[in-house]
C-alpha positions in Angstrom: -4.0 -17.2 17.2 -2.6 -13.8 16.6 0.3 -13.5 14.2 3.9 -12.6 15.7 5.6 -9.9 13.8 9.4 -10.1 13.4 11.8 -7.8 12.2 14.8 -8.6 10.4 17.6 -6.4 9.4 18.9 -6.7 6.0 22.1 -5.3 4.1 21.7 -2.1 2.0 18.5 -1.4 0.0 18.2 -4.1 -2.0 15.1 -6.2 -2.0 15.1 -10.0 -1.0 13.0 -11.9 -3.4 13.6 -15.3 -1.2 10.3 -17.2 -0.3 8.8 -17.7 3.3 9.9 -20.8 5.0 7.5 -23.4 6.7 7.6 -20.9 9.9 7.1 -17.6 8.4 3.8 -17.6 7.0 4.4 -14.1 5.1 7.1 -11.8 4.3 6.6 -8.0 3.8 9.1 -5.6 2.3 8.4 -1.7 2.0 8.7 -0.4 -1.7 8.6 3.2 -0.9 5.8 5.3 -0.7 2.8 3.1 -0.3 4.2 0.4 -2.2 4.6 -3.1 -0.6 5.7 -6.6 -1.8 3.8 -9.4 0.1 5.4 -13.0 0.1 3.2 -15.7 1.5 3.5 -19.4 1.4 0.9 -19.5 -1.5 1.2 -16.1 -3.0 3.2 -12.9 -3.9 1.3 -9.9 -4.1 2.4 -6.5 -5.0 0.5 -3.2 -3.7 0.7 0.3 -5.2 4.6 0.0 -6.3 6.0 3.0 -7.9 9.2 1.7 -9.1 10.0 4.7 -11.6 11.0 8.2 -11.8 7.7 9.2 -13.9 6.3 11.6 -11.7 9.6 13.4 -11.5 9.8 13.3 -15.1 5.9 14.6 -15.4 6.6 17.4 -13.2 10.1 18.4 -13.9 10.3 22.4 -13.1 7.1 22.5 -11.3 6.6 24.0 -7.9 6.3 20.5 -6.3 8.8 18.7 -8.7 8.4 15.3 -7.1 12.2 14.2 -7.3 12.6 11.0 -5.6 14.1 11.2 -2.1 14.9 7.7 -2.1 16.3 5.4 -4.9 14.3 2.8 -6.5 15.0 -0.4 -4.6 14.7 -3.1 -7.1 14.4 -3.0 -11.1 10.5 -3.9 -11.4 11.7 -6.2 -14.2 13.3 -8.3 -11.9 10.5 -9.1 -9.9 8.6 -12.3 -10.8 6.3 -14.8 -9.9 3.6 -12.3 -9.0 0.1 -13.5 -8.8 -1.8 -10.5 -7.8 -1.1 -6.6 -8.4 -3.5 -4.3 -6.4 -3.7 -0.6 -7.1 -5.9 1.4 -4.5 -6.3 4.1 -6.9 -5.3 6.2 -10.2 -2.9 8.5 -8.7 0.6 8.2 -10.4 2.7 7.4 -7.0 0.0 4.4 -6.7 -0.6 3.2 -10.3 2.5 3.8 -12.0 2.1 2.9 -15.8 6.3 2.2 -16.2 6.1 -0.2 -13.2 2.9 -1.7 -14.3 4.2 -2.3 -17.6 7.3 -4.1 -16.0 5.3 -6.2 -13.9 2.9 -7.2 -16.6 5.8 -8.1 -19.0 7.5 -10.6 -16.5 4.6 -11.8 -15.0 2.2 -13.3 -17.7 -0.3 -14.9 -14.9 -0.5 -12.1 -12.9 -4.1 -10.5 -12.0 -4.4 -6.7 -11.9 -7.1 -5.3 -9.6 -7.9 -1.9 -9.4 -11.0 0.0 -8.5 -13.9 -0.4 -10.9 -13.8 3.6 -11.2 -10.0 3.1 -12.9 -10.9 0.0 -14.8 -10.3 2.2 -18.3 -7.3 4.1 -17.2 -4.7 4.3 -20.0 -2.4 3.1 -17.6 -3.5 -0.1 -17.7 -3.0 -0.9 -21.4 0.1 -2.9 -21.1 -1.8 -5.4 -19.3 -3.9 -8.0 -20.9 -7.4 -7.0 -20.6 -8.8 -10.2 -19.7 -6.1 -9.8 -16.7 -7.6 -6.5 -15.4 -10.2 -6.7 -12.8 -12.3 -3.7 -11.6 -12.9 -3.7 -7.6 -15.7 -2.7 -5.8 -16.4 -1.5 -2.4 -17.8 -4.4 -0.2 -17.6 -6.8 -3.4 -15.4 -9.7 -2.2 -13.0 -11.2 -4.8 -11.4 -14.9 -4.7 -8.2 -15.1 -6.9 -6.6 -18.4 -6.1 -5.7 -18.7 -2.5 -6.2 -14.7 -2.1 -9.2 -13.4 -0.5 -9.7 -9.5 -1.4 -12.2 -7.6 0.3 -12.4 -3.6 -0.8 -12.8 -1.4 1.6 -13.9 2.3 0.6 -11.1 5.0 1.6 -11.5 8.8 2.1 -8.7 10.6 0.3 -9.8 13.4 2.3 -13.4 12.6 1.1 -15.1 9.5 0.2 -15.4 10.1 -3.7 -17.9 8.3 -5.8 -17.8 8.5 -9.9 -21.2 9.1 -12.0 -21.4 5.1 -12.6 -21.6 4.7 -8.2 -17.9 3.3 -8.1 -15.9 4.2 -5.1 -12.6 6.1 -6.8 -10.4 5.5 -3.6 -10.0 1.6 -2.2 -8.3 -0.1 0.5 -7.9 -3.8 0.3 -8.3 -6.3 3.3 -6.3 -9.2 2.1 -6.8 -12.8 3.5 -4.4 -15.3 2.3 -2.8 -18.7 4.2 -4.5 -18.0 7.5 -3.4 -14.1 7.3 -5.4 -10.9 7.4 -3.7 -8.1 6.1 -5.4 -4.6 5.4 -3.7 -2.0 2.7 -6.0 1.3 3.4 -4.6 3.1 0.3 -4.7 7.0 0.8 -7.0 7.5 3.2 -8.3 9.6 6.3 -10.6 9.1 8.9 -14.3 8.9 8.1 -17.6 8.0 9.7 -17.9 4.4 9.3 -14.4 3.4 8.6 -14.2 1.6 12.0 -17.7 -0.3 11.2 -16.2 -1.3 7.9 -13.2 -3.0 9.6 -14.9 -4.1 12.3 -15.8 -7.9 10.8 -11.8 -8.8 10.4 -9.5 -9.7 12.6 -6.5 -7.8 10.8 -3.0 -9.5 11.6 -1.4 -6.6 10.1 -2.5 -3.1 8.7 -0.5 -0.9 6.3 -1.4 2.8 6.8 -0.2 6.1 5.6 0.9 8.7 7.9 2.0 11.7 6.3 -0.8 14.0 6.8 -2.6 16.6 5.3 -2.9 20.6 5.2 -4.3 23.4 3.5 -1.2 24.0 1.4 -1.0 20.7 -0.1 -4.7 20.5 -0.6 -4.7 23.8 -2.6 -2.0 22.3 -4.9 -4.1 19.3 -5.5 -2.0 17.0 -3.4 -4.5 15.3 -1.1 -3.7 14.1 2.4 -3.9 11.3 4.7 -4.0 9.8 8.3 -1.6 11.9 10.4 0.6 9.5 12.7 -1.6 10.2 15.8 -4.7 9.7 13.7 -3.3 6.1 12.4 -2.2 5.1 15.7 -5.7 5.8 16.9 -7.4 3.6 14.2 -4.8 1.0 14.9 -5.9 1.1 18.6 -9.5 1.3 17.8 -9.8 -1.2 15.3 -7.8 -3.7 17.4 -5.1 -4.4 14.5 -2.2 -6.6 16.2 0.6 -4.9 14.1 0.7 -1.5 12.1 3.1 -0.4 9.8 3.1 3.5 8.8 4.3 4.3 5.2 3.7 7.2 2.7 6.8 9.2 3.5 10.5 9.5 2.5 9.8 9.9 -1.1 8.8 13.6 -1.9 10.1 16.4 0.4 6.9 18.2 0.0 4.7 14.8 1.4 6.8 13.7 3.9 7.4 13.4 7.9 10.3 13.9 10.4 10.7 10.4 11.2 13.1 10.9 14.0 10.3 12.8 15.8 7.5 10.5 14.6 9.5 7.7 16.6 10.1 9.6 19.5 6.3 10.1 19.7 5.6 6.4 19.5 7.9 5.6 22.1 6.7 8.4 24.4 2.9 7.1 23.8 4.3 3.2 24.5 3.1 2.4 21.3 4.5 -1.0 20.5 2.8 -2.6 17.8 2.8 0.6 15.6 6.3 0.6 13.3 7.4 3.2 10.7 8.2 1.4 7.5 11.6 0.9 6.8 13.6 -0.2 3.5 16.7 -2.0 5.2 14.4 -4.7 6.7 12.3 -7.7 6.3 8.5 -8.0 8.2 8.1 -11.5 9.0 4.6 -12.8 10.3 4.8 -16.0 11.9 
């Protein structure tokens, strides 16, 4: 039976760290950019959290200064009981050293999963080495109640390192009878639909900030446009989809009002744009 999605409004921007009840199999909260916190009946999973201003510091004074457009919604040191930390790739808004250090310090039982191509990245030095696992495309991983199946992602292009590891990954996560897909940074590529065909995905989390030559020439790789993400959602049969990766940096965002109008005009009812002031509940 397909999961139903309920959107619950909350007061203000602060995250709610309550756990699901017997009727709610998962509660999903957007952390900004590509970051999500997923609470299920048996696990707390965090994906691509960027909960610092490290990029604003790194790129201060640069053409693309990476000043945050939204505040950090929660102090990462306040997030406890995380059992799995997933990073889809090495870019700083997905694998953030400051956020990872905070999570590692307060969650000693947490396992950190990164692409095998990123396994030796220095950003991981604050996590216990034995708790850091390298993921390879199509190689399933079982961590307690959480099953993880890595899928290649094309951050404009499919990229493989010298050792044969995909640099950019997405993850299909199966837990407590639910299947959730986080694509990481991705654009359409031949074979993506085939890679997802075996899964009945209850909720997909996909970027919608698009891409263009100006950003690419500056080294800022792009993602699905909203139209492409909606087409993938339809073709792959996602039950529900949340679009994200906007509202963080002024050079890499979307016009949210225009995007909402387009979704309404196309009558796409199962596709939502990520919002900070709500909780997504899968029942």
